[in-house]
N, C-alpha and C positions, 0 to 999 in steps of 0.2 A: 270328539274334537277337542282341541284348544280353543279357548275364548277370546278375542280380543281384547283388547282394554279400550277402547274408546266404543261408546254405545251406539249403532247403528240409526238412521229412520226409516221406515218403511218408502221414503220417497225417493233414496239411494239404489232402488230395481225398478224406478219406472220405465219407462217402454216410451222410444219417441220414434215413431210412424218415421222420418223422413231420415234419422240416423241409421234406425234399424238395428240389427239383433244384438250386435255388443256396444250398443249406444256410442258417446262422443270420444270414448278413449282410443289414442292411437299407439300402436306400437313403439317402445321407445321411447314415448314420449316421458318427458322429465319432471317435475315436481321441484318448485324453486330452494334448493338448496335449504332444506327443513333438518338434514343431518351435519352437524360440527365436524364429525367422522371425515364426511366426503370430503373438506379439502384438501387432504393429503393426495389425494388421486389429480388433483389440480395442477401440480407441482410438476414442473419440466426439468429434470435433471438425470444425467447419465449413471450416476451413483448407484451403487447397489442398497438396496435395506438394508437396516441393520437387525439380524435378528438379535431379541437381547434373551438372554438365559431364565427362562418363563420356567416352573414346572413344567413337565412335559405328561403328556397322554399318549404317548405313540399307537392304542389300540384306536378302531374304530367304533362310532357310536351305535346306540342302539338304534337309534332313528335310519342311521344312511345302512344299517346292515337291512333294516326292514326293506329300503325303498331296492336292494341290491336283488334279497330276496324273493322280492313279490312276484307272483306266479303272472301266467299270462289268462287276465281275466278278460279278453277280448269274446269269447265265445258267451259270455252273460247277455242275455235278454236286456236286461237294463242299458248297458255298456254301448251295447246292436244300435239301441235305440237312439241315446243320446248323440252315438258319431252320425246317423242317420239326419237328424234333425240339424245336428252341426252342419253337415254338407249340404243342406239347405238355407242357409243362411243370404244368401243372395235373392229371396222371396219371400224375409222375416217378415211375420207379423204377431201383431199382442196375441194372439191364441197358441202359435206354435212357442212365444217364448213362456206363457204361462204352464202348456206342458213341458217344456224344459225345466224350468223350475220346479218345478212340481219332481220331477225325476232327479232332479239335482240333488233334492232332501234327502232320495231314499238310497243315493249311491255309498256305498264304503267307501273309507279311503283309496281303500287300493284300487277298486272299480274307476273310482276319480282317475287315478294315474293311469289306468288302462285306455282311458278316454285322451289325454294327453298324447300318452303315447303313439296312439292310433294315426294322431292328424300329422300328414305327410308332409305338409307346410308347417315348419315351426311356429308363423306369424299367429298361424290361426290356434294353433295349441295357445299361446301367450297372448290369444285375445280371449278365449275360454276362457283362460286361467283370470281373468282379470275381471271379466263378466261376473262369474259365480264369483269372488270375492265381495261384489258389489252385493250379493244377494242378501233379503231379510232372515234372518235367523237359519243362516248359514256360517261356519266357520271353517277355513283349510286343513286339515287335520296335517301338522307338521312334514310327515312323507311327501303332502303332495308338493308344497314347497320345494323340497329336495329334488322331488321327479323331475321340476319344470326346470330347476335349475341344471341337474344333469342334462334335460333338452336344450337347453339354450348352451351349454358349454362346446355343443358341438356343431354351432353356429356361430355368425357375426354380431348376434344381439346381443353385444355386452350391454348395451342401453339399459334393456328388459331385466335381465339379470340383475343389473346393479340394483333398479328399482327394487325387484323381488326383495334381495339382501333387506334395503332398507323398511321391506315391507316385515318383517320377519322380527325388525327391530322395535318396529311398532305395535305388532303384534306378542311383542313379548315370548318368541319363540326362539329356544337354544338353537344358537347358529355354533356348528361345529368346524373346525378347520377345513371340512371336506366341502362348507359350502360356499367359503370363500378360494377354494379349488378350481370348485367349477367355472366362477367369476372370473377367475385367472386364465382359465383354458380360453372363455369367453374371449376376452381382450386379445389373449392371442392370437388368435382366428381373426381377429379385426386386422391384424396388424399394430397392434399397440401397446408394444413391449414394456413400455416405463408405467405405463397406467397398470399393467400386468404383475409386475413388480412392485408396484406401489399398493398394489391390495397386500401383502405382509404387513406394509405402515397401517392400512386401514383396517386390517385384523386387529393388532395389537392397540392401538388407541380402542378398539372395541372391548378390550379386555380378553379376548380369544387365545390362548396360549396354541403355540403354533407345534406341531408335530412332525414328526419324518416323513407322513404321506406328503403335508402342503410343501415341506422340502425339497420333495423330490418332484411335484408339479410345478415348480420355480427352475428348480435343473431342468426338467425337460420343457417349458417355454423360455430360458436361455439357448440352449441347442436348437428349440429349433427356429431361434432367431437368429443363427450364425455365431454366437456370441461365446466361442468355447472358454477363452479367456475367462470370463468374466464368471463363468460357472466354474472353475477349479476356485475361483477366489471367494464364491459364494459356499463352496462345498468349505474350505478353507475355517469359514464365519462358523457354519453348521458345527465343525468338531470344537470350535473356541468354546460355542456355550452349551456342548454336552450331549448333542445332536450327532450319533454317529452314522455316518454314513452304512447303507447297506448293499444288497449287490443291485437290487435296481437303479439305485445314483451312479453304479459305475456302468451299468450299461447305456444310461444315458449320453454318459461322458462317450463310448466306446461309440455309439455312435453317432456323435459329433464329430468325431475324428473322422468316421467314414463319410460324411454328409460333405465333411470337407478336402476328401479325397486322399486322407493319411491314415490308412490304414497299416503301414506299417505302426504308425504310434499308439493305434488304435491295440493291433497284436502286443506291444509293448507293455501298452497298460493291462491289458487280459493277463499277462505272465504275471504280471506286480500283483493280482490279486490275493493272489494263499498268503504270500508276505504280511498282507495287511490286514488279514484275518476275516477274508469274505470270499472264499472261493469261489471260481466265476460257476455260473448253471448253465446251462444248454440255450437256453436266449443271448448268454455273451458270446457265446461262438457263431450261430445262427445269425446275429450281427453282421459279422463279420464275413460269412459267408455268404450273406445275403449282398454284400458289396463287390464279394468276387465275383459272384452269378451277374451280376448286372456289366460287369466288363468283362463276361467272357473268359474269366482265368480258372477253368475248371480244372488245370492241375494244382493249384493253391488249395483249390476247395476241398480236392482229395487229400491234401496235407494237412487240412483243418480238421475234417473229419478225424485221421490217426493222431493228431496233436489230442484231440478232446478223449479219446480213448486214451493214449498213454500218459498224458499231463494232470488229468482230472477223472479219470477212469468211470468216465459219462461214453456210457455206450449208446453207438446207431441205433434208433429203433425204427418203427414205422413211422411217427411223426419227423422225425427229422430227415427221411426219403419223402415222403409228402411234403414237408417245407422245402425240398430243394429243387422237386421236379416242379411245385407251383411258381417259385421265383424263376427259375431259368425259363421257364415257359410263360412268363409273366412279360419277360424282357425281350422276348421273341427267339429265345435260343432253343429251338423245337428240337432238335439233334441232341444237343446236350441234356433237356431234360429226360428225352428219351433213352441213352444212355444211363443213367439212373436208375429208369423204370426198371432195366434189365438187371440191372446191379441188386435191386431192390429183392427182385426176385427170386434172384438167384440164390442171394440169401434166406430166402424161406419170406417173406413180406409180401403182402399181397395191396396193391398200389389198384385203390377203388375206383370207380368210375368216375369220380370228381378230377383225380390227378388225369386221368385217359381225357377227359374232356379238355381238360386243361393245355395237355400236348395237341390237341387237334385244333382248339381252337387257335394256337399260336399257328401252326401252319395254315390255316387257312388264312390268318394275317396276312402272311409272306407269298400268299396267293398260291401255295403248295397241295391243291384240293388231293391230288393224286395221293399223296403222303397220309393226307387225312383221312382217306378212303379207307387206305390197308388198317390203321391204326383203329377205326371205326368196325371193320370183319374181323380184327383183331379180336377186338372185346366180345365179339358175338362166340368166337371159338373157345374163349376162357370165359363162359359164361357169365362174362359181366355184362349185364345188356346195357347199351346206352340211356340215356334219361334224355330229359328235355333238355337240358343244358349242354350235351354232346350235340343233337341232333341243331340246335341253336346254332350252334358253334359253324356246324356245316354251311347253315342255311345263310347264316351273316358271309361266309368265305363265300357263295356264290353271288351273294349281292356284292359285294365286292369288286368281284371279274366283270360284274356286269351278265351274269346270266342267271338275271330274273324266274325267266321261265322254269328251270330247272329248280330254281329255291322256290319257285310254286308246287313246282311236284312234288320235291322232298315235304313240304311243309303236311300235303294229303297225305303221302307215305307215313308219316310218324303217327296219322288218327289211324292207318290200316293196321301200324304195327301195337296199337294200344298206348301210345305216347301221345296225350293230349298238348296240343299246343300252348304256351301261355303267354300272358302278353307282351315279352322280352322275344318270343319267338315274331310274333308280328308285328311289333313293329320293326327290327332288324327285315321284314320283307317290306315294310312298307317303306324302308327308308332307301332297301334296293328299290322300289316303284319312281318315289321321288329323284333319285340321280340319274334316272334313267328318264327320266322329263315323264312320267304319265302319272303324275302328282293329283291328278283327278278321280285317275283309278284309285290311287292309296286311301281319300278321301273316302272314294264310295265304301270301300272296305273297311273302314274304322266307321263307316255308318250304319252297316249291318254287324257290327262286332257282339250286339247279345242273340242277333241267330247262330253266333257261329261259339257263343258262348266263353266269352272272353270281355275283358275291359280296358279300353287305355287309359295308360296314363298319363303326368304330365310331359314324358318325354314324347311321347307317340304322338298327341295334340302339337307339339313343337316341332314336331318332324313332317308333320303333313304341312302345317304354316307356313313353313320357311321351304317346302317345296313349290306349293301354289306359290309367294311370294317371288322364289326365284324364275317361275315359268309368266310372271306379269299379270295372274289371276291375283289381284289386291282385295278386291270383296270378297269372294271367296276365302282367301286369308282371313281378310278380318271377323267374317263370318265362324269361321275356326277357334281364331281368337276369345272369341267370347262365346264361343260354346264349351269352350276350355274353360273360361271364370265360372260358369253355371255350371259345370260338375265340380265345382271346387277345387281346381287346379290354378296357379297363380302365373302368368306368361312374368319371365322378372323384367325390370326395364330394358336390360338390354335386347331382348326378343321385341317388345312394345317400339321401340329405339329404331329394329328393322325396318319394321311393317311402316311407321310411321314417314320413314324416310324415303321407302318405294313408293308411298303415295305422293308425299310430295314434289318426287321427282316428276311422277305422271302428272302435277299438277291440281291431284285432286285434295287442295289443304281443307277446304270444306269438311271431307271425308275426313282425314287425317283426324280434326279436332271432335269430328265425333265420337271417332273410336278411342279415342284418348280419353275424353268422358265418361266414355259408357266405362271405358277399366276402371277409370278413379270411382267413378258410382258403386262399381263390384267391390269395392278395398283393394286392385290392386295398387304393387308400388310403384306407381308413377312420380316419375322424378324431376328435376329443373331440367335434365338433357332432353328430356321429352318433350316439353313445353318448349326449349328453344328450337327443337327440330322442328315443331309447329310454324313456330314466330318465323324463322327464317324460310318455311315455305311458302309463309304470308309475304314477305320481305320479298322475295323471289319472283312473286305476283305483282306485286306493286299495289298490293291492297293491305298499306299501313296502317290502316285505321284500324283494320280488324286484329293485327299484330301487337299494337298498342294495347286494344283494346283486351288480347291476351294474356298481355303484361299485368294487367290490374285482376284477371281472374287468378292468377298465379297466387298473389296475396292475401285472396278470399278463399285457395284452396292451401292457403298455410302452406306454399313452396315457395320459396324467396328465390329472384333471379338473382342471377352471378353475373360474372365480368363479359363472359358470353353471352349472354342473351342481351343484355346493353349494349356491348360492342357490334351484334348485330342490329338493332335497331338502331343503332346512333351510326352505322355506315349506311343502311336503307334511306334513311333521313337526310342524312348528306348527300348522299346521289338525286334525291329528290330534291336536293336546293332549300329542304324547310332546315336551315341552320339551325335557327334559333328553338325550335324545338330539340334539335339535338343537342345543342350547349345547354338544356333543359334538362334532359336525360343523364348528360354526362355529371351534372353539379346532383341531382338527384344520386347517383351512383359512386359520388365520392363521401356525401352526406350519411349514407349506408356503411358507410369503412368497405368500400371496396377498392382495392387496388389496381389501379389501368395496369394491362400487361403489355407487351411489346407488339403484339397485334393491336390493341387498344391505340397504340401512338400512333402506328403507321396509318391504319384507319381514318384516325382523327385529321391528322395533317395532309393524306392524300385529298379527302374531301374538302377540306378548307381552303387548300391551295387551289386546287380544281375549282373551288367558285371565287377565289381571290380573296377570300377574306383571312387577309394575313392579320390583319391588328388583334378581331373577336380571338383567332387562331392564340396568337402571341398570348394573350391576357388568360386563356383555358389552358395553358400549358405552365405556365404558372401555378397555378393551381392542381394543376394535376402533379406538377416533379414536385409539389411540396409536400404530396400524401406516396410519391414513389417515384425515387430518381430513376431516368433515362440517359444514359451518359448520349447518345447519339441524335438524339430529339432533333437540334438545332442543324445540326447536322441533314437529318431527313429533311427539315423543311426547306433547306437551302437547294438541296438536289431536285426534291419536286417544285420547286417555285422556279429552277432553271429547267424542268422540264414542259413545263405548263408555259415557260417565255416570260416570266418576271423576274427578270434581271435586276431589276431597280432595286426589287424587294430583297432579294437574295445578297445582293452586296452589300445593303444596309445592316444585316445580319452578321457578316460574315468576320467579325470584333468577335462577337461570341462563340465563334468557334476554335477561334484561333488562341484562344485564352488556354489551352490545353494542348495545342501543338504535335497533338499523337499521328500515327500513320493515319487513323480514320478521318482525320480534319485537314490533313496533304491529299486525299481522294476526294474528298470534300472541295478543294481549293482547286483539284484540276478539274471537277466537272462543272464549275463553276467558268473555268478559262476555256473550256471546250464551248461554251456555250457562246460565248462572248466571241469565239474566234465563228462559230458558225452563222453568227449573225454579222459578221465581217465589224466587229470593233476589236480589232487585236491591243490598241491603248489600254482598254481596260483591261483585257487578260495580261497585259505586263504589269500593271496594278497592283493585283491579284498576286503574279509570281514576287514584284519586291516586298509586297505586306510577308511573303513566305519567307524569304532570307531574313526579314527583319527577325522574326520569330527563330530560326537557325533552321529553318526546315528549307529542304534544299527539291525547288518543284523538279518534275520529269524533263529531260533534256531535249529528248525529241519535240515533246511540247512545246518547251521555249524555243526548238528552231523554227517551231512552223510560225511561234507569234513574232520570232525577229523577222521573219520572211514578210509576214503581214506588215509589220512597221515598216521594212525599208519598200515596198509595194507603196504607202504612203507616205514616203519622204521622212520616215523621223528614224532618222540614222543611228541621231543620238541615243534614244531611247532602245534602237537594237545595240549596239556598242555598249552601251551599259547594261542591260541583261548579261550578254557574252562576258562580260569582263566579271560579273560577279558569281560567275561559274570558274570561272581562271582564277580568282580570288583563296577560294576553297577547295581546291585542286580538283576540280573533276574535267575540266578539259587543260589541254597545254595552251602557252600563249603564242607559240607558232600557229597553231588553228584558227 
């Protein structure tokens, strides 16, 4: 294994009983800008990074090939034991860690890779990678770094991938373009297109030469982000520096056209590929046919098949028909998929049980169970025995139409036919039970899984948890969630939040808080939204002290409150008349650099006007507006003051509104005039109308007619005549009227 440049001390691997197995390192944690090259990733611009004309290495590195050729080591006893210990991380102790450390030193690099790939949750794999990296007298082999990057490239954990790139630099491990390609893909999955493209600049600053592979990754990132025009520009830059596109490059562009529903342009590009010295392959045609299948343009699919033979001399084979059957079935076109299956059989090709299962699944999704049964019987007659996938598709179809009892019978028939149901089969049945309001039965069935020789997965637990939640069995749902964590499956923040919301709606806020804290201790990804949900629950039950205490707990847990958290608390404090505390909280929010939203403005204005503390409100608004402009702030203040009957304060602010003389300002003036009329003060409404005319704003004619009647009833004929005369002068009513 490679040795790192910096020496380690034995203290690096010390165990902390409070922090548990993985120590105090958090997934995605960033060190403080220790790498100069990282500065390139922080720039925000729309320009494409420059591909410089460096010497090219178009081959793949030995290390990357080793990762790709790495066999399945999961059956090795050492690997299985390490995976077992990792799954017990929630009950970790020093003895377990010592045993794991001993096993770690006995593992070969490929076996370490197998452990990482065996983890269903990529965050757990990343934490194990970090933990192993800190152990005394152990160094990750380069193949482990590339394996971990490959795992992260399929997730949104781009911060972890970036940190591994840094670690490779510190450990003096050669970073091939493929390593940066993995980072680019992770950024792309996280929706950070600019940072993904800036990886090219980062790579060149690190002295790593670009090759065709990394350029194709960049092209794919642009295509996935629907930046087809920039993808073409990038290809031009590639060619300028001597990196010639290959069929993979053109296939990405064809896919980009299809994603934008420009299939004619895609076909034109495909036709022009031979002239550019890059004839299309079957994938080029499959990409276009995939789009046509999705749009149910079956006749054009047949034309593309003929074109593939005529223009490119590529004969349709077993793979071609398998592909078409799967794509059509996937998009719900079971009848069309069946047509191609018949055609394939006429040409002597044998569509396997997987293709038949896809068609069965398509019919079951449409609720056409009779047609699905016909296909299954046909499979028996052909000697193509249905497998667990086929049976599971039919079972899921029964559950979709509410025939749970027949689904249960089919599950037993599977065993009698020698087809052992798997986790997906049981999960489909449990989903049907939960949809039918039988979540308790589903939970009991999951609890007896060991007796039936199957193991629930994360989806199974999630299905049962949400089924219990929908039926109002919140305590049981919480128990299932915690059991899920103990088994090594982490509920997502969204799933946690749904359960927290249900508990809070039932008034069980303390129970919600305990559940959230338990998830936090177990290492679940509890985020600021989850904390805000519980804080809102406390505010709804008027337990503001507990809500404020939970705000402090957020910082202790390294979860930083956002503007929605603060707005929730400010609203609750204002509702209870604790205006000074609300003001302090708002100032604290502003000092942290959080910008108030329109909801924040409306909340503050409503609560302060409700309490009549106009002066305090105006002072606070000035500070808020310095951070984040809000054009209608004073409009809302005036309207709220009118709503609460404080017309004197509202009139004092009228000049602030009339500065811009917009349509919104006119509506605010109308609200104030309506309030004066309702209070029987038409003269004040008249003064507001006059100010509007002075600002070249025309008040509502019908409203002013009511003002005129009010003035006449009070004997103020001169003001009434003057108001109507203003409309005449501006041509809005005829003089004789």
